[in-house]
Wavefront OBJ file of the C-alpha trace (Angstrom):
o trace
v -13.682 9.139 30.250
v -12.740 8.095 26.709
v -14.436 8.184 23.338
v -13.667 6.881 19.880
v -12.777 9.441 17.244
v -13.639 9.011 13.587
v -10.152 7.561 13.134
v -10.992 4.882 15.690
v -8.471 6.102 18.278
v -9.251 6.695 21.923
v -8.912 10.197 23.346
v -9.203 11.547 26.873
v -12.493 13.368 27.366
v -12.605 15.081 30.763
v -16.031 15.887 32.148
v -14.736 19.449 32.578
v -14.480 20.020 28.824
v -16.190 23.211 27.722
v -16.857 24.765 24.334
v -14.096 25.493 21.835
v -15.211 29.084 21.284
v -11.620 30.250 21.032
v -11.989 29.153 17.387
v -14.863 31.554 16.711
v -13.109 34.862 15.848
v -10.973 33.209 13.155
v -13.968 31.276 11.789
v -16.062 34.443 11.560
v -13.266 36.209 9.694
v -13.098 33.315 7.222
v -16.879 33.294 6.728
v -16.862 37.048 6.096
v -14.229 36.445 3.437
v -16.670 34.002 1.783
v -19.426 36.607 1.448
v -18.590 37.592 -2.179
v -18.579 33.927 -3.205
v -21.872 33.198 -1.470
v -23.567 36.259 -2.971
v -22.275 35.517 -6.461
v -23.646 31.956 -6.176
v -26.967 32.886 -4.570
v -28.916 33.308 -7.805
v -27.659 29.994 -9.177
v -28.662 28.390 -5.885
v -32.163 29.807 -6.228
v -32.380 28.628 -9.829
v -31.463 25.039 -8.934
v -33.343 25.334 -5.616
v -30.390 24.017 -3.618
v -26.971 25.408 -2.620
v -24.359 25.351 -5.359
v -21.388 23.022 -5.250
v -19.080 25.986 -4.703
v -21.047 27.166 -1.665
v -21.246 23.676 -0.170
v -17.534 23.130 -0.679
v -16.623 26.497 0.879
v -18.648 25.780 4.027
v -17.247 22.247 4.212
v -13.640 23.412 3.961
v -14.174 25.308 7.229
v -15.800 22.228 8.857
v -18.916 24.330 9.444
v -21.326 21.457 8.829
v -20.356 20.158 12.303
v -20.220 23.265 14.498
v -21.938 21.804 17.571
v -21.088 18.140 17.023
v -19.046 17.167 20.112
v -15.303 16.739 19.978
v -15.528 13.035 20.743
v -16.675 12.536 17.136
v -14.384 15.105 15.529
v -16.837 18.026 15.535
v -15.892 21.604 16.371
v -17.644 21.482 19.752
v -18.815 25.119 19.626
v -21.450 26.814 21.769
v -24.983 27.646 20.669
v -24.069 31.337 20.692
v -21.110 30.683 18.401
v -23.285 28.758 15.964
v -25.867 31.561 15.824
v -23.165 34.175 15.186
v -21.451 32.141 12.472
v -24.742 31.390 10.732
v -25.566 35.104 10.840
v -22.383 35.790 8.879
v -23.196 33.019 6.372
v -26.663 34.547 5.947
v -25.143 37.889 4.966
v -23.900 36.084 1.894
v -26.889 33.801 1.285
v -29.675 33.092 3.822
v -30.554 29.830 2.065
v -27.040 28.466 2.567
v -27.211 29.569 6.214
v -30.542 27.759 6.590
v -29.069 24.527 5.224
v -26.064 24.969 7.508
v -28.284 25.418 10.541
v -30.534 22.451 9.700
v -27.709 20.027 8.946
v -25.774 21.217 11.990
v -28.746 20.842 14.300
v -29.957 17.499 13.016
v -26.488 16.002 12.858
v -25.897 17.093 16.468
v -29.164 15.392 17.477
v -27.644 12.088 16.350
v -24.953 12.507 19.025
v -27.688 12.309 21.687
v -28.533 8.748 20.669
v -27.548 5.416 22.121
v -23.947 4.263 21.916
v -24.914 1.907 19.083
v -26.650 4.683 17.118
v -23.760 7.106 17.586
v -21.284 4.456 16.484
v -23.375 3.728 13.389
v -23.686 7.389 12.411
v -20.257 8.725 13.385
v -17.945 5.729 13.653
v -16.800 5.882 10.020
v -16.579 9.660 9.673
v -18.715 12.753 10.098
v -22.159 12.477 8.474
v -24.576 15.169 7.367
v -28.074 14.399 8.583
v -31.296 16.023 7.365
v -34.692 15.614 8.959
v -38.440 16.055 8.773
v -41.002 14.727 11.212
v -44.411 15.637 9.787
v -46.447 14.116 8.401
v -45.045 11.030 10.114
v -44.386 7.825 8.229
v -45.123 4.355 9.584
v -42.765 1.832 11.138
v -43.935 -1.798 11.251
v -41.934 -4.116 13.545
v -40.146 -6.938 11.719
v -37.343 -9.286 12.725
v -34.366 -7.200 13.867
v -35.962 -3.821 13.344
v -38.723 -2.024 11.415
v -40.083 -1.642 7.900
v -40.539 2.074 7.243
v -42.714 3.838 4.671
v -43.501 7.506 4.304
v -43.141 10.857 2.577
v -41.584 13.825 4.362
v -41.690 17.296 2.744
v -39.632 20.306 3.870
v -36.462 18.189 4.159
v -33.978 21.073 3.994
v -30.458 20.091 2.969
v -31.622 16.720 1.658
v -29.348 16.974 -1.379
v -26.280 17.517 0.810
v -27.176 14.917 3.456
v -25.759 11.425 3.835
v -28.368 10.304 6.393
v -31.996 11.182 7.157
v -33.811 11.271 10.508
v -37.533 10.902 9.881
v -40.533 11.060 12.185
v -42.602 7.858 12.232
v -45.526 6.234 14.012
v -44.795 2.755 15.322
v -47.540 0.303 14.351
v -48.255 -1.862 17.386
v -49.419 -5.487 17.473
v -53.015 -4.434 18.213
v -53.065 -2.096 15.223
v -52.719 1.099 17.241
v -50.029 3.616 16.338
v -47.528 5.281 18.654
v -46.378 8.709 17.388
v -43.172 10.522 18.216
v -40.657 7.897 17.087
v -37.668 8.506 14.798
v -36.050 6.339 12.133
v -32.514 6.860 10.804
v -32.050 5.883 7.167
v -29.033 6.379 4.865
v -29.864 8.659 1.944
v -28.864 5.785 -0.362
v -31.980 3.915 0.831
v -34.485 6.724 0.217
v -35.383 8.903 -2.764
v -35.864 12.643 -3.126
v -39.029 13.978 -4.739
v -38.534 17.374 -6.394
v -41.233 19.415 -4.631
v -39.575 22.563 -3.252
v -41.041 25.571 -5.100
v -41.326 28.554 -2.772
v -41.247 32.357 -2.939
v -38.412 32.415 -0.412
v -35.680 30.122 0.918
v -35.789 28.651 -2.586
v -32.135 27.705 -2.415
v -32.509 25.339 0.560
v -33.416 22.171 -1.344
v -36.257 21.495 1.094
v -37.650 18.689 -1.042
v -39.623 15.575 -0.077
v -37.868 12.424 1.130
v -39.626 9.173 0.246
v -39.096 5.788 1.926
v -40.596 2.617 0.461
v -40.256 -0.529 2.572
v -36.903 0.545 4.003
v -35.528 -1.810 6.643
v -34.374 0.129 9.711
v -32.348 -1.925 12.223
v -33.372 -1.710 15.858
v -30.383 0.467 16.824
v -31.319 3.038 14.142
v -34.807 3.452 15.590
v -35.539 5.861 18.448
v -38.829 5.030 20.206
v -40.800 7.749 21.947
v -40.211 5.938 25.248
v -36.441 6.524 24.902
v -36.442 9.795 22.995
v -33.720 12.418 23.071
v -35.382 14.351 25.899
v -34.453 11.560 28.306
v -30.967 12.107 29.662
v -28.996 8.855 29.734
v -25.802 9.541 31.675
v -24.812 5.879 31.545
v -23.758 5.948 27.905
v -20.124 5.519 26.936
v -20.334 8.322 24.371
v -21.531 11.069 26.686
v -20.366 13.924 28.866
v -19.739 17.034 26.761
v -21.791 20.229 27.209
v -23.686 19.683 23.954
v -25.184 16.489 25.419
v -27.226 18.796 27.695
v -28.546 21.135 24.988
v -32.388 21.248 24.904
v -33.306 19.858 21.502
v -35.952 22.133 19.947
v -34.872 25.180 21.978
v -31.346 24.818 20.608
v -32.396 24.329 16.983
v -34.852 27.251 17.069
v -32.564 29.705 18.832
v -29.520 29.042 16.654
v -31.801 29.151 13.617
v -32.701 32.735 14.426
v -29.063 33.636 13.710
v -29.603 33.566 9.965
v -32.672 35.770 10.349
v -30.923 38.604 12.140
v -27.892 38.109 9.889
v -30.040 38.525 6.768
v -31.681 41.632 8.259
v -28.256 43.095 9.046
v -27.270 42.507 5.416
v -30.380 44.364 4.247
v -29.505 47.278 6.525
v -25.962 47.421 5.130
v -27.293 47.559 1.552
v -29.794 50.323 2.374
v -27.202 52.404 4.214
v -24.748 52.041 1.335
v -27.266 53.408 -1.152
v -28.614 56.187 1.063
v -25.815 58.636 0.235
v -26.419 58.533 -3.516
v -30.039 57.478 -3.902
v -32.693 60.191 -4.059
v -36.348 60.091 -3.041
v -38.528 60.200 -6.150
v -41.188 62.961 -6.354
v -39.455 64.971 -3.616
v -36.694 67.594 -3.549
v -34.367 65.225 -1.725
v -31.399 64.445 -3.977
v -30.150 61.959 -1.413
v -32.052 59.896 1.138
v -29.675 61.209 3.792
v -31.191 64.673 3.259
v -34.487 63.445 4.740
v -34.950 63.436 8.490
v -37.865 61.031 8.060
v -35.542 58.595 6.296
v -33.066 58.964 9.161
v -35.834 58.228 11.671
v -37.040 55.165 9.784
v -33.615 53.664 9.139
v -32.673 54.269 12.786
v -35.858 52.493 13.860
v -35.095 49.499 11.646
v -31.494 49.314 12.868
v -32.611 49.397 16.502
v -35.105 46.572 15.962
v -32.451 44.419 14.299
v -29.963 45.094 17.089
v -32.594 44.325 19.733
v -33.450 41.068 17.950
v -29.797 40.007 17.966
v -29.539 40.798 21.678
v -32.680 38.776 22.415
v -31.475 35.767 20.452
v -27.973 35.812 21.842
v -29.557 36.128 25.277
v -31.416 32.854 24.645
v -28.329 31.058 23.337
v -26.277 32.242 26.308
v -28.856 30.750 28.689
v -28.630 27.486 26.734
v -24.832 27.548 26.856
v -24.703 28.353 30.569
v -27.024 25.467 31.446
v -25.033 23.092 29.231
v -21.759 24.055 30.911
v -23.418 23.391 34.267
v -24.519 19.992 32.895
v -28.171 20.697 33.690
v -31.344 20.588 31.628
v -33.582 23.621 31.226
v -36.918 23.473 33.031
v -40.133 23.760 30.970
v -40.768 27.303 32.262
v -37.274 28.352 31.168
v -37.811 26.904 27.700
v -41.169 28.667 27.443
v -39.556 32.004 28.298
v -36.849 31.499 25.675
v -39.472 30.631 23.074
v -41.301 33.883 23.818
v -38.038 35.833 23.504
v -37.455 34.230 20.099
v -41.012 35.133 19.108
v -40.404 38.793 19.886
v -37.082 38.751 18.029
v -38.860 37.218 15.047
v -41.445 40.015 14.973
v -38.751 42.691 15.296
v -36.778 41.247 12.359
v -39.833 41.017 10.097
v -40.860 44.589 10.975
v -37.353 45.881 10.285
v -37.166 44.074 6.937
v -40.520 45.554 5.886
v -39.377 49.047 6.890
v -36.171 48.686 4.864
v -38.130 47.602 1.789
v -40.370 50.672 2.098
v -37.276 52.865 2.314
v -35.867 51.265 -0.835
v -38.897 51.746 -3.060
v -40.447 49.511 -5.692
v -37.128 48.726 -7.373
v -36.178 46.729 -4.282
v -38.710 44.120 -5.387
v -36.991 43.407 -8.695
v -35.667 39.850 -8.732
v -32.322 41.293 -9.808
v -32.095 43.339 -6.602
v -30.356 41.568 -3.693
v -32.745 43.172 -1.235
v -35.582 41.208 -2.775
v -33.849 37.887 -2.080
v -33.043 38.756 1.542
v -36.588 40.002 2.129
v -38.199 36.909 0.578
v -35.949 34.571 2.549
v -36.676 36.364 5.826
v -40.414 36.356 5.093
v -40.498 32.583 4.590
v -38.050 31.613 7.355
v -39.864 33.776 9.909
v -42.998 31.705 9.347
v -41.389 28.356 10.088
v -43.517 26.471 12.600
v -40.928 26.834 15.370
v -40.912 30.630 14.951
v -44.656 31.398 15.060
v -44.950 34.284 17.568
v -48.465 33.678 18.891
v -47.620 30.116 19.918
v -44.513 31.325 21.734
v -46.366 34.019 23.638
v -49.226 31.703 24.622
v -46.816 29.047 25.857
v -44.999 31.606 28.022
v -48.292 32.933 29.389
v -49.392 29.425 30.309
v -46.105 28.803 32.087
v -46.469 32.037 34.076
v -49.961 30.986 35.192
v -49.073 27.360 35.869
v -51.259 26.072 33.046
v -50.497 22.976 30.938
v -48.391 23.522 27.831
v -49.733 23.283 24.301
v -46.703 21.841 22.488
v -46.899 18.110 21.854
v -44.214 16.262 23.779
v -43.046 19.548 25.334
v -40.873 20.024 22.249
v -40.057 23.706 22.720
l 1 2 3 4 5 6 7 8 9 10 11 12 13 14 15 16 17 18 19 20 21 22 23 24 25 26 27 28 29 30 31 32 33 34 35 36 37 38 39 40 41 42 43 44 45 46 47 48 49 50 51 52 53 54 55 56 57 58 59 60 61 62 63 64 65 66 67 68 69 70 71 72 73 74 75 76 77 78 79 80 81 82 83 84 85 86 87 88 89 90 91 92 93 94 95 96 97 98 99 100 101 102 103 104 105 106 107 108 109 110 111 112 113 114 115 116 117 118 119 120 121 122 123 124 125 126 127 128 129 130 131 132 133 134 135 136 137 138 139 140 141 142 143 144 145 146 147 148 149 150 151 152 153 154 155 156 157 158 159 160 161 162 163 164 165 166 167 168 169 170 171 172 173 174 175 176 177 178 179 180 181 182 183 184 185 186 187 188 189 190 191 192 193 194 195 196 197 198 199 200 201 202 203 204 205 206 207 208 209 210 211 212 213 214 215 216 217 218 219 220 221 222 223 224 225 226 227 228 229 230 231 232 233 234 235 236 237 238 239 240 241 242 243 244 245 246 247 248 249 250 251 252 253 254 255 256 257 258 259 260 261 262 263 264 265 266 267 268 269 270 271 272 273 274 275 276 277 278 279 280 281 282 283 284 285 286 287 288 289 290 291 292 293 294 295 296 297 298 299 300 301 302 303 304 305 306 307 308 309 310 311 312 313 314 315 316 317 318 319 320 321 322 323 324 325 326 327 328 329 330 331 332 333 334 335 336 337 338 339 340 341 342 343 344 345 346 347 348 349 350 351 352 353 354 355 356 357 358 359 360 361 362 363 364 365 366 367 368 369 370 371 372 373 374 375 376 377 378 379 380 381 382 383 384 385 386 387 388 389 390 391 392 393 394 395 396 397 398 399 400 401 402 403 404 405 406 407 408 409 410 411
C-alpha cells in the first residue's frame, strides 16, 4: 500500500505498521524541559485569552500539533496513550496550552478519516491545524458543486492557531426539512472569529466563536451524516494505519483527560514543595508536615490522582489495542470506557478541591499558580464529554441491554 506524503512522494505503508511510540520518552523529556517557558507564559496567555506565540512555537517545534496524525501525511503516528501522557506533561506547564494541543490534535486527526479527496485537500499541501465546534449547528444549503454554509459556533478552542475549521451543520433538504449531524470543512481564511471567550477557567484556550456567512463549501469538503466518520471505509487509498480505527469521541475524550490528571499532578507537586516550610495558621504546627491530618489528606489526594491516571491510561490502552488489531470498539465497550473516564473525572476534581483546602485562602489569589490550575481543572472537568452522570447512565444502560442516550452513539 502507498500514500502521498506532504512532499508529494510515494512511500511504502505496510498494513502491519504500528504506533511510533519509541519516540515518546524523548518527546516527554523535551516537553518537561518546556515547563518553565509554559509557566512563565501562562499569565500572558490568560490575559490575551489564547496561547502566546512563544508557547505555540515551542509546541510546534516538537511537531506536537500532529501527534496522532498518521505517518502517511507526515504526522508522528503516536498511540492514544502516548498523546495522553504528553498532554499531561504540557498541562503541568499550562493546562490551557494542553487543551489547545489536545483539541487541535484530535480534530486534525479526524480529517484523516475522511474521503481520499478530503484528505488530499486538507493534507496534500502540508500539515494543517483544524479546530472544531458542532453545536449549535449551522445550516448547509445545497448549491451547484457543493453547499452554502451559514452559522455561529462558540467554544471553538484553538481557533486562533487553526488553519481550517470543521463545523457541525444541518443540511437543508429540497422539501425544507433539515438533516443534522453533517460536517463542513472551511479554511479559516473564509470565516471570522468573534471575540466571545470570557471564562473563569481555561481562559487561555482561545475558545471563541467562529462565524460563517454564505461560505461556499465544495462537495468533497462536506461530510454528510450518511457517510460520517463512524462508517469504516476500507476501500480508500489513504487508509490502513492503526489511527484509522480509533473511535472518534472515545479517543478525543480519553486523550483529553490527560491534561486533567497532568494539571492535578502539578498541583500536588506545588503543595508538597510548600509543605516543608509552610505552617498551619492558628495551630502550633510550624510546618504542614508536622500534622498527621495533613499527611492523611495529601496522601488521599495523591492516591485519587494516581488512580485517575491509571483509569485513563487503561481506557487509552484499550483504544490502542483495538486499533492495532484493526477492529472497532463495540458500543458496550465504548460505554464502559466512558464510565471509567467519568470516575477519573470525579477523582481529579475531588483531589484538586482537597489540595486547595490544604493550601488555604492564599491559594485563591490570582497570583498563585494553584489558583490557575484549579480554575482550569474546574472548567475542563465540566466539558460536555466529561459529565459523570451521563457516563454512568450510559454504562448502566449497556449492562442492562437498554438503548443508549447519546445522539448518533457518539461516545
